[in-house]
N, C-alpha and C positions, 0 to 999 in steps of 0.2 A: 504329332508328338514323338519324341524319341523314347528309347527304352527307359532311360533314367526318369523322364517325366511321367511315363506310365506307372512306374514303380512308386513314385512319390504320390500320385493320385490314389493308387491302390492302398498305400500305407495310410493315407488320410481317411479313406473309406473304412478300412478295417478298424482304425481307432474310433471313428464315429460309431460303428456297429458295436464295439466293445462298450463304449460309454452308454449307448442306448440300452444294451442288455443289462448292464449293472444298475441302471436306473429303474428298469422294469416297467415303468409306466410312461416312458418317453415316446412321444410321437412328434417327429419333426415337421410333418405336414408337407414335405416335398413331394410333388407329383412325380410319378414315374414317366420319364420321357421315352421316346422310341428307342434310343440307343441303350438306355438302361434296361428296358423291357427285353431287348434282344439278348443282353448279357444274362439277365435273370433266367430267361428261357433256356439258354445254352447250358448254364450251370445246372439247372434242374433236370435237363435231359441227360446229363452226364458229362463230366469234364473232358472226356476224350472227344466230344463232338465240337469243341471250340476250335474254330479255324482262325488262322491269322488274317487280320484285316490289312489289306495293302493300300486301301484308300479310305479317306474319311467317310464314315457312313452317316455323319450328322451334317446335313446341309439343307 
C-alpha cells in the first residue's frame, strides 16, 4: 500500500473505534490477526518503538 492508502485504512479504523466507543456495548467479533496483533503490541509498548515496514508482513 502507498501512504495515502495507509492513511485511509487508519481513518476507517479510527472511525470504527469511535463508533464502538460511543455504543459502549459493541463487540464486532473480528478476530485479531497476526498483523493487527503486531500493531497492538507495538502501540502498547510505546509509539517510539514502531518501525517502518518495508515489506508486507502479511503473507
